[in-house]
mmCIF file of the N, C-alpha and C atoms, coordinates in Angstrom:
data_MODEL
# 
_entry.id   MODEL 
# 
loop_
_atom_site.group_PDB 
_atom_site.id 
_atom_site.type_symbol 
_atom_site.label_atom_id 
_atom_site.label_alt_id 
_atom_site.label_comp_id 
_atom_site.label_asym_id 
_atom_site.label_entity_id 
_atom_site.label_seq_id 
_atom_site.pdbx_PDB_ins_code 
_atom_site.Cartn_x 
_atom_site.Cartn_y 
_atom_site.Cartn_z 
_atom_site.occupancy 
_atom_site.B_iso_or_equiv 
_atom_site.pdbx_formal_charge 
_atom_site.auth_seq_id 
_atom_site.auth_comp_id 
_atom_site.auth_asym_id 
_atom_site.auth_atom_id 
_atom_site.pdbx_PDB_model_num 
ATOM 1   N N  . MET A 1 1  ? 61.103 87.482 14.816 1.00 0.00 ? 1  MET A N  1 
ATOM 2   C CA . MET A 1 1  ? 59.730 87.566 14.352 1.00 0.00 ? 1  MET A CA 1 
ATOM 3   C C  . MET A 1 1  ? 58.807 87.253 15.536 1.00 0.00 ? 1  MET A C  1 
ATOM 4   N N  . GLY A 1 2  ? 57.760 87.965 15.626 1.00 0.00 ? 2  GLY A N  1 
ATOM 5   C CA . GLY A 1 2  ? 56.810 87.745 16.703 1.00 0.00 ? 2  GLY A CA 1 
ATOM 6   C C  . GLY A 1 2  ? 55.460 88.326 16.343 1.00 0.00 ? 2  GLY A C  1 
ATOM 7   N N  . VAL A 1 3  ? 54.546 88.203 17.260 1.00 0.00 ? 3  VAL A N  1 
ATOM 8   C CA . VAL A 1 3  ? 53.195 88.718 17.061 1.00 0.00 ? 3  VAL A CA 1 
ATOM 9   C C  . VAL A 1 3  ? 53.115 90.069 17.756 1.00 0.00 ? 3  VAL A C  1 
ATOM 10  N N  . THR A 1 4  ? 52.877 91.106 16.996 1.00 0.00 ? 4  THR A N  1 
ATOM 11  C CA . THR A 1 4  ? 52.795 92.449 17.569 1.00 0.00 ? 4  THR A CA 1 
ATOM 12  C C  . THR A 1 4  ? 51.364 92.855 17.901 1.00 0.00 ? 4  THR A C  1 
ATOM 13  N N  . THR A 1 5  ? 50.387 92.131 17.363 1.00 0.00 ? 5  THR A N  1 
ATOM 14  C CA . THR A 1 5  ? 48.978 92.393 17.642 1.00 0.00 ? 5  THR A CA 1 
ATOM 15  C C  . THR A 1 5  ? 48.432 91.218 18.462 1.00 0.00 ? 5  THR A C  1 
ATOM 16  N N  . PRO A 1 6  ? 47.861 91.457 19.633 1.00 0.00 ? 6  PRO A N  1 
ATOM 17  C CA . PRO A 1 6  ? 47.462 90.360 20.509 1.00 0.00 ? 6  PRO A CA 1 
ATOM 18  C C  . PRO A 1 6  ? 46.213 89.585 20.062 1.00 0.00 ? 6  PRO A C  1 
ATOM 19  N N  . HIS A 1 7  ? 45.483 90.056 19.089 1.00 0.00 ? 7  HIS A N  1 
ATOM 20  C CA . HIS A 1 7  ? 44.257 89.366 18.669 1.00 0.00 ? 7  HIS A CA 1 
ATOM 21  C C  . HIS A 1 7  ? 44.609 88.202 17.747 1.00 0.00 ? 7  HIS A C  1 
ATOM 22  N N  . LEU A 1 8  ? 44.646 86.971 18.303 1.00 0.00 ? 8  LEU A N  1 
ATOM 23  C CA . LEU A 1 8  ? 45.051 85.804 17.512 1.00 0.00 ? 8  LEU A CA 1 
ATOM 24  C C  . LEU A 1 8  ? 43.889 85.148 16.789 1.00 0.00 ? 8  LEU A C  1 
ATOM 25  N N  . SER A 1 9  ? 42.770 84.956 17.471 1.00 0.00 ? 9  SER A N  1 
ATOM 26  C CA . SER A 1 9  ? 41.654 84.302 16.793 1.00 0.00 ? 9  SER A CA 1 
ATOM 27  C C  . SER A 1 9  ? 40.351 84.538 17.555 1.00 0.00 ? 9  SER A C  1 
ATOM 28  N N  . ASP A 1 10 ? 39.257 84.272 16.853 1.00 0.00 ? 10 ASP A N  1 
ATOM 29  C CA . ASP A 1 10 ? 37.925 84.223 17.451 1.00 0.00 ? 10 ASP A CA 1 
ATOM 30  C C  . ASP A 1 10 ? 37.431 82.797 17.262 1.00 0.00 ? 10 ASP A C  1 
ATOM 31  N N  . ASP A 1 11 ? 36.865 82.223 18.320 1.00 0.00 ? 11 ASP A N  1 
ATOM 32  C CA . ASP A 1 11 ? 36.485 80.815 18.291 1.00 0.00 ? 11 ASP A CA 1 
ATOM 33  C C  . ASP A 1 11 ? 35.002 80.646 18.588 1.00 0.00 ? 11 ASP A C  1 
ATOM 34  N N  . LEU A 1 12 ? 34.417 79.675 17.935 1.00 0.00 ? 12 LEU A N  1 
ATOM 35  C CA . LEU A 1 12 ? 33.040 79.266 18.192 1.00 0.00 ? 12 LEU A CA 1 
ATOM 36  C C  . LEU A 1 12 ? 33.085 77.780 18.529 1.00 0.00 ? 12 LEU A C  1 
ATOM 37  N N  . TYR A 1 13 ? 32.577 77.403 19.704 1.00 0.00 ? 13 TYR A N  1 
ATOM 38  C CA . TYR A 1 13 ? 32.658 76.024 20.179 1.00 0.00 ? 13 TYR A CA 1 
ATOM 39  C C  . TYR A 1 13 ? 31.275 75.573 20.622 1.00 0.00 ? 13 TYR A C  1 
ATOM 40  N N  . VAL A 1 14 ? 30.849 74.409 20.140 1.00 0.00 ? 14 VAL A N  1 
ATOM 41  C CA . VAL A 1 14 ? 29.566 73.835 20.520 1.00 0.00 ? 14 VAL A CA 1 
ATOM 42  C C  . VAL A 1 14 ? 29.821 72.425 21.025 1.00 0.00 ? 14 VAL A C  1 
ATOM 43  N N  . GLN A 1 15 ? 29.240 72.098 22.182 1.00 0.00 ? 15 GLN A N  1 
ATOM 44  C CA . GLN A 1 15 ? 29.436 70.776 22.776 1.00 0.00 ? 15 GLN A CA 1 
ATOM 45  C C  . GLN A 1 15 ? 28.093 70.190 23.182 1.00 0.00 ? 15 GLN A C  1 
ATOM 46  N N  . TYR A 1 16 ? 27.979 68.871 23.031 1.00 0.00 ? 16 TYR A N  1 
ATOM 47  C CA . TYR A 1 16 ? 26.774 68.153 23.426 1.00 0.00 ? 16 TYR A CA 1 
ATOM 48  C C  . TYR A 1 16 ? 27.190 66.987 24.305 1.00 0.00 ? 16 TYR A C  1 
ATOM 49  N N  . THR A 1 17 ? 26.548 66.835 25.452 1.00 0.00 ? 17 THR A N  1 
ATOM 50  C CA . THR A 1 17 ? 26.822 65.717 26.353 1.00 0.00 ? 17 THR A CA 1 
ATOM 51  C C  . THR A 1 17 ? 25.537 64.935 26.572 1.00 0.00 ? 17 THR A C  1 
ATOM 52  N N  . ARG A 1 18 ? 25.629 63.633 26.403 1.00 0.00 ? 18 ARG A N  1 
ATOM 53  C CA . ARG A 1 18 ? 24.486 62.741 26.599 1.00 0.00 ? 18 ARG A CA 1 
ATOM 54  C C  . ARG A 1 18 ? 24.814 61.787 27.742 1.00 0.00 ? 18 ARG A C  1 
ATOM 55  N N  . VAL A 1 19 ? 23.938 61.725 28.746 1.00 0.00 ? 19 VAL A N  1 
ATOM 56  C CA . VAL A 1 19 ? 24.096 60.780 29.842 1.00 0.00 ? 19 VAL A CA 1 
ATOM 57  C C  . VAL A 1 19 ? 23.441 59.473 29.406 1.00 0.00 ? 19 VAL A C  1 
ATOM 58  N N  . VAL A 1 20 ? 24.256 58.436 29.199 1.00 0.00 ? 20 VAL A N  1 
ATOM 59  C CA . VAL A 1 20 ? 23.745 57.142 28.754 1.00 0.00 ? 20 VAL A CA 1 
ATOM 60  C C  . VAL A 1 20 ? 23.219 56.350 29.951 1.00 0.00 ? 20 VAL A C  1 
ATOM 61  N N  . THR A 1 21 ? 24.023 56.263 30.988 1.00 0.00 ? 21 THR A N  1 
ATOM 62  C CA . THR A 1 21 ? 23.641 55.655 32.270 1.00 0.00 ? 21 THR A CA 1 
ATOM 63  C C  . THR A 1 21 ? 24.226 56.561 33.353 1.00 0.00 ? 21 THR A C  1 
ATOM 64  N N  . PRO A 1 22 ? 23.953 56.297 34.612 1.00 0.00 ? 22 PRO A N  1 
ATOM 65  C CA . PRO A 1 22 ? 24.579 57.122 35.654 1.00 0.00 ? 22 PRO A CA 1 
ATOM 66  C C  . PRO A 1 22 ? 26.113 57.036 35.664 1.00 0.00 ? 22 PRO A C  1 
ATOM 67  N N  . HIS A 1 23 ? 26.685 56.058 34.949 1.00 0.00 ? 23 HIS A N  1 
ATOM 68  C CA . HIS A 1 23 ? 28.133 55.882 34.939 1.00 0.00 ? 23 HIS A CA 1 
ATOM 69  C C  . HIS A 1 23 ? 28.757 56.014 33.548 1.00 0.00 ? 23 HIS A C  1 
ATOM 70  N N  . ALA A 1 24 ? 27.978 56.337 32.542 1.00 0.00 ? 24 ALA A N  1 
ATOM 71  C CA . ALA A 1 24 ? 28.510 56.443 31.176 1.00 0.00 ? 24 ALA A CA 1 
ATOM 72  C C  . ALA A 1 24 ? 27.978 57.708 30.496 1.00 0.00 ? 24 ALA A C  1 
ATOM 73  N N  . PHE A 1 25 ? 28.875 58.398 29.825 1.00 0.00 ? 25 PHE A N  1 
ATOM 74  C CA . PHE A 1 25 ? 28.550 59.661 29.155 1.00 0.00 ? 25 PHE A CA 1 
ATOM 75  C C  . PHE A 1 25 ? 29.150 59.665 27.754 1.00 0.00 ? 25 PHE A C  1 
ATOM 76  N N  . ILE A 1 26 ? 28.469 60.300 26.839 1.00 0.00 ? 26 ILE A N  1 
ATOM 77  C CA . ILE A 1 26 ? 28.995 60.542 25.501 1.00 0.00 ? 26 ILE A CA 1 
ATOM 78  C C  . ILE A 1 26 ? 29.056 62.054 25.311 1.00 0.00 ? 26 ILE A C  1 
ATOM 79  N N  . THR A 1 27 ? 30.205 62.539 24.896 1.00 0.00 ? 27 THR A N  1 
ATOM 80  C CA . THR A 1 27 ? 30.388 63.960 24.640 1.00 0.00 ? 27 THR A CA 1 
ATOM 81  C C  . THR A 1 27 ? 30.898 64.137 23.221 1.00 0.00 ? 27 THR A C  1 
ATOM 82  N N  . SER A 1 28 ? 30.314 65.072 22.494 1.00 0.00 ? 28 SER A N  1 
ATOM 83  C CA . SER A 1 28 ? 30.802 65.406 21.152 1.00 0.00 ? 28 SER A CA 1 
ATOM 84  C C  . SER A 1 28 ? 30.808 66.922 21.024 1.00 0.00 ? 28 SER A C  1 
ATOM 85  N N  . GLY A 1 29 ? 31.672 67.397 20.150 1.00 0.00 ? 29 GLY A N  1 
ATOM 86  C CA . GLY A 1 29 ? 31.754 68.835 19.975 1.00 0.00 ? 29 GLY A CA 1 
ATOM 87  C C  . GLY A 1 29 ? 32.432 69.205 18.668 1.00 0.00 ? 29 GLY A C  1 
ATOM 88  N N  . VAL A 1 30 ? 32.256 70.438 18.283 1.00 0.00 ? 30 VAL A N  1 
ATOM 89  C CA . VAL A 1 30 ? 32.893 70.976 17.083 1.00 0.00 ? 30 VAL A CA 1 
ATOM 90  C C  . VAL A 1 30 ? 33.298 72.422 17.376 1.00 0.00 ? 30 VAL A C  1 
ATOM 91  N N  . ALA A 1 31 ? 34.434 72.821 16.823 1.00 0.00 ? 31 ALA A N  1 
ATOM 92  C CA . ALA A 1 31 ? 34.926 74.179 17.012 1.00 0.00 ? 31 ALA A CA 1 
ATOM 93  C C  . ALA A 1 31 ? 35.357 74.759 15.668 1.00 0.00 ? 31 ALA A C  1 
ATOM 94  N N  . VAL A 1 32 ? 35.128 76.052 15.507 1.00 0.00 ? 32 VAL A N  1 
ATOM 95  C CA . VAL A 1 32 ? 35.571 76.779 14.324 1.00 0.00 ? 32 VAL A CA 1 
ATOM 96  C C  . VAL A 1 32 ? 36.367 77.979 14.815 1.00 0.00 ? 32 VAL A C  1 
ATOM 97  N N  . SER A 1 33 ? 37.563 78.162 14.275 1.00 0.00 ? 33 SER A N  1 
ATOM 98  C CA . SER A 1 33 ? 38.416 79.293 14.660 1.00 0.00 ? 33 SER A CA 1 
ATOM 99  C C  . SER A 1 33 ? 38.662 80.183 13.454 1.00 0.00 ? 33 SER A C  1 
ATOM 100 N N  . PHE A 1 34 ? 38.487 81.462 13.662 1.00 0.00 ? 34 PHE A N  1 
ATOM 101 C CA . PHE A 1 34 ? 38.694 82.455 12.625 1.00 0.00 ? 34 PHE A CA 1 
ATOM 102 C C  . PHE A 1 34 ? 39.951 83.249 12.977 1.00 0.00 ? 34 PHE A C  1 
ATOM 103 N N  . ALA A 1 35 ? 40.901 83.301 12.081 1.00 0.00 ? 35 ALA A N  1 
ATOM 104 C CA . ALA A 1 35 ? 42.169 83.978 12.341 1.00 0.00 ? 35 ALA A CA 1 
ATOM 105 C C  . ALA A 1 35 ? 41.955 85.459 12.612 1.00 0.00 ? 35 ALA A C  1 
ATOM 106 N N  . GLY A 1 36 ? 42.633 85.951 13.643 1.00 0.00 ? 36 GLY A N  1 
ATOM 107 C CA . GLY A 1 36 ? 42.583 87.369 13.975 1.00 0.00 ? 36 GLY A CA 1 
ATOM 108 C C  . GLY A 1 36 ? 43.747 88.114 13.342 1.00 0.00 ? 36 GLY A C  1 
ATOM 109 N N  . SER A 1 37 ? 43.839 89.388 13.613 1.00 0.00 ? 37 SER A N  1 
ATOM 110 C CA . SER A 1 37 ? 44.857 90.212 12.962 1.00 0.00 ? 37 SER A CA 1 
ATOM 111 C C  . SER A 1 37 ? 46.279 89.803 13.351 1.00 0.00 ? 37 SER A C  1 
ATOM 112 N N  . GLY A 1 38 ? 46.500 89.367 14.597 1.00 0.00 ? 38 GLY A N  1 
ATOM 113 C CA . GLY A 1 38 ? 47.829 88.938 15.009 1.00 0.00 ? 38 GLY A CA 1 
ATOM 114 C C  . GLY A 1 38 ? 48.297 87.702 14.263 1.00 0.00 ? 38 GLY A C  1 
ATOM 115 N N  . LEU A 1 39 ? 47.430 86.723 14.099 1.00 0.00 ? 39 LEU A N  1 
ATOM 116 C CA . LEU A 1 39 ? 47.778 85.495 13.386 1.00 0.00 ? 39 LEU A CA 1 
ATOM 117 C C  . LEU A 1 39 ? 47.922 85.755 11.892 1.00 0.00 ? 39 LEU A C  1 
ATOM 118 N N  . LYS A 1 40 ? 47.075 86.596 11.349 1.00 0.00 ? 40 LYS A N  1 
ATOM 119 C CA . LYS A 1 40 ? 47.186 86.944 9.924  1.00 0.00 ? 40 LYS A CA 1 
ATOM 120 C C  . LYS A 1 40 ? 48.513 87.646 9.644  1.00 0.00 ? 40 LYS A C  1 
ATOM 121 N N  . GLU A 1 41 ? 48.928 88.515 10.571 1.00 0.00 ? 41 GLU A N  1 
ATOM 122 C CA . GLU A 1 41 ? 50.211 89.203 10.405 1.00 0.00 ? 41 GLU A CA 1 
ATOM 123 C C  . GLU A 1 41 ? 51.367 88.205 10.446 1.00 0.00 ? 41 GLU A C  1 
ATOM 124 N N  . LEU A 1 42 ? 51.310 87.259 11.385 1.00 0.00 ? 42 LEU A N  1 
ATOM 125 C CA . LEU A 1 42 ? 52.369 86.254 11.520 1.00 0.00 ? 42 LEU A CA 1 
ATOM 126 C C  . LEU A 1 42 ? 52.445 85.345 10.298 1.00 0.00 ? 42 LEU A C  1 
ATOM 127 N N  . ALA A 1 43 ? 51.285 85.001 9.722  1.00 0.00 ? 43 ALA A N  1 
ATOM 128 C CA . ALA A 1 43 ? 51.230 84.096 8.563  1.00 0.00 ? 43 ALA A CA 1 
ATOM 129 C C  . ALA A 1 43 ? 51.259 84.860 7.239  1.00 0.00 ? 43 ALA A C  1 
ATOM 130 N N  . ARG A 1 44 ? 51.538 86.137 7.293  1.00 0.00 ? 44 ARG A N  1 
ATOM 131 C CA . ARG A 1 44 ? 51.609 86.989 6.095  1.00 0.00 ? 44 ARG A CA 1 
ATOM 132 C C  . ARG A 1 44 ? 50.311 86.940 5.279  1.00 0.00 ? 44 ARG A C  1 
ATOM 133 N N  . GLY A 1 45 ? 49.181 86.966 5.979  1.00 0.00 ? 45 GLY A N  1 
ATOM 134 C CA . GLY A 1 45 ? 47.885 87.011 5.314  1.00 0.00 ? 45 GLY A CA 1 
ATOM 135 C C  . GLY A 1 45 ? 47.363 85.666 4.834  1.00 0.00 ? 45 GLY A C  1 
ATOM 136 N N  . GLN A 1 46 ? 48.087 84.571 5.101  1.00 0.00 ? 46 GLN A N  1 
ATOM 137 C CA . GLN A 1 46 ? 47.676 83.256 4.608  1.00 0.00 ? 46 GLN A CA 1 
ATOM 138 C C  . GLN A 1 46 ? 46.971 82.409 5.664  1.00 0.00 ? 46 GLN A C  1 
ATOM 139 N N  . ALA A 1 47 ? 46.599 82.970 6.796  1.00 0.00 ? 47 ALA A N  1 
ATOM 140 C CA . ALA A 1 47 ? 45.894 82.233 7.838  1.00 0.00 ? 47 ALA A CA 1 
ATOM 141 C C  . ALA A 1 47 ? 44.435 82.061 7.436  1.00 0.00 ? 47 ALA A C  1 
ATOM 142 N N  . HIS A 1 48 ? 43.960 80.845 7.515  1.00 0.00 ? 48 HIS A N  1 
ATOM 143 C CA . HIS A 1 48 ? 42.598 80.534 7.106  1.00 0.00 ? 48 HIS A CA 1 
ATOM 144 C C  . HIS A 1 48 ? 41.775 80.084 8.303  1.00 0.00 ? 48 HIS A C  1 
ATOM 145 N N  . THR A 1 49 ? 40.496 79.945 8.107  1.00 0.00 ? 49 THR A N  1 
ATOM 146 C CA . THR A 1 49 ? 39.599 79.411 9.123  1.00 0.00 ? 49 THR A CA 1 
ATOM 147 C C  . THR A 1 49 ? 39.861 77.916 9.263  1.00 0.00 ? 49 THR A C  1 
ATOM 148 N N  . TRP A 1 50 ? 39.861 77.416 10.497 1.00 0.00 ? 50 TRP A N  1 
ATOM 149 C CA . TRP A 1 50 ? 40.076 75.991 10.699 1.00 0.00 ? 50 TRP A CA 1 
ATOM 150 C C  . TRP A 1 50 ? 39.011 75.421 11.619 1.00 0.00 ? 50 TRP A C  1 
ATOM 151 N N  . VAL A 1 51 ? 38.764 74.119 11.449 1.00 0.00 ? 51 VAL A N  1 
ATOM 152 C CA . VAL A 1 51 ? 37.693 73.413 12.147 1.00 0.00 ? 51 VAL A CA 1 
ATOM 153 C C  . VAL A 1 51 ? 38.292 72.241 12.914 1.00 0.00 ? 51 VAL A C  1 
ATOM 154 N N  . GLY A 1 52 ? 37.778 71.995 14.092 1.00 0.00 ? 52 GLY A N  1 
ATOM 155 C CA . GLY A 1 52 ? 38.181 70.842 14.891 1.00 0.00 ? 52 GLY A CA 1 
ATOM 156 C C  . GLY A 1 52 ? 36.948 70.159 15.450 1.00 0.00 ? 52 GLY A C  1 
ATOM 157 N N  . ALA A 1 53 ? 37.083 68.885 15.794 1.00 0.00 ? 53 ALA A N  1 
ATOM 158 C CA . ALA A 1 53 ? 35.956 68.128 16.339 1.00 0.00 ? 53 ALA A CA 1 
ATOM 159 C C  . ALA A 1 53 ? 36.454 67.150 17.397 1.00 0.00 ? 53 ALA A C  1 
ATOM 160 N N  . LEU A 1 54 ? 35.540 66.730 18.263 1.00 0.00 ? 54 LEU A N  1 
ATOM 161 C CA . LEU A 1 54 ? 35.888 65.750 19.287 1.00 0.00 ? 54 LEU A CA 1 
ATOM 162 C C  . LEU A 1 54 ? 34.712 64.831 19.541 1.00 0.00 ? 54 LEU A C  1 
ATOM 163 N N  . ALA A 1 55 ? 35.039 63.629 20.016 1.00 0.00 ? 55 ALA A N  1 
ATOM 164 C CA . ALA A 1 55 ? 34.030 62.669 20.468 1.00 0.00 ? 55 ALA A CA 1 
ATOM 165 C C  . ALA A 1 55 ? 34.649 61.864 21.595 1.00 0.00 ? 55 ALA A C  1 
ATOM 166 N N  . ASN A 1 56 ? 33.956 61.773 22.727 1.00 0.00 ? 56 ASN A N  1 
ATOM 167 C CA . ASN A 1 56 ? 34.435 61.035 23.883 1.00 0.00 ? 56 ASN A CA 1 
ATOM 168 C C  . ASN A 1 56 ? 33.346 60.119 24.402 1.00 0.00 ? 56 ASN A C  1 
ATOM 169 N N  . PHE A 1 57 ? 33.759 58.942 24.831 1.00 0.00 ? 57 PHE A N  1 
ATOM 170 C CA . PHE A 1 57 ? 32.881 58.031 25.572 1.00 0.00 ? 57 PHE A CA 1 
ATOM 171 C C  . PHE A 1 57 ? 33.531 57.814 26.920 1.00 0.00 ? 57 PHE A C  1 
ATOM 172 N N  . ILE A 1 58 ? 32.863 58.224 27.980 1.00 0.00 ? 58 ILE A N  1 
ATOM 173 C CA . ILE A 1 58 ? 33.438 58.198 29.312 1.00 0.00 ? 58 ILE A CA 1 
ATOM 174 C C  . ILE A 1 58 ? 32.651 57.238 30.188 1.00 0.00 ? 58 ILE A C  1 
ATOM 175 N N  . VAL A 1 59 ? 33.393 56.349 30.862 1.00 0.00 ? 59 VAL A N  1 
ATOM 176 C CA . VAL A 1 59 ? 32.785 55.420 31.813 1.00 0.00 ? 59 VAL A CA 1 
ATOM 177 C C  . VAL A 1 59 ? 33.446 55.653 33.159 1.00 0.00 ? 59 VAL A C  1 
ATOM 178 N N  . VAL A 1 60 ? 32.642 55.901 34.186 1.00 0.00 ? 60 VAL A N  1 
ATOM 179 C CA . VAL A 1 60 ? 33.139 56.118 35.541 1.00 0.00 ? 60 VAL A CA 1 
ATOM 180 C C  . VAL A 1 60 ? 32.764 54.904 36.365 1.00 0.00 ? 60 VAL A C  1 
ATOM 181 N N  . PHE A 1 61 ? 33.776 54.316 36.985 1.00 0.00 ? 61 PHE A N  1 
ATOM 182 C CA . PHE A 1 61 ? 33.491 53.124 37.816 1.00 0.00 ? 61 PHE A CA 1 
ATOM 183 C C  . PHE A 1 61 ? 34.194 53.218 39.133 1.00 0.00 ? 61 PHE A C  1 
# 
């Protein structure tokens, strides 16, 4: 079994970075992925849209 169609997904990603100080940053983001024809074929039509998120606090010293 394999993927015969190369189109796996379409993704939308939004990221926000805030500089707190010259040495500290906050980054947050969210992503939404929409299954493409290759993934739908592999999952027998049961592939759904999925969402992911991130949050980072970075300190550089």
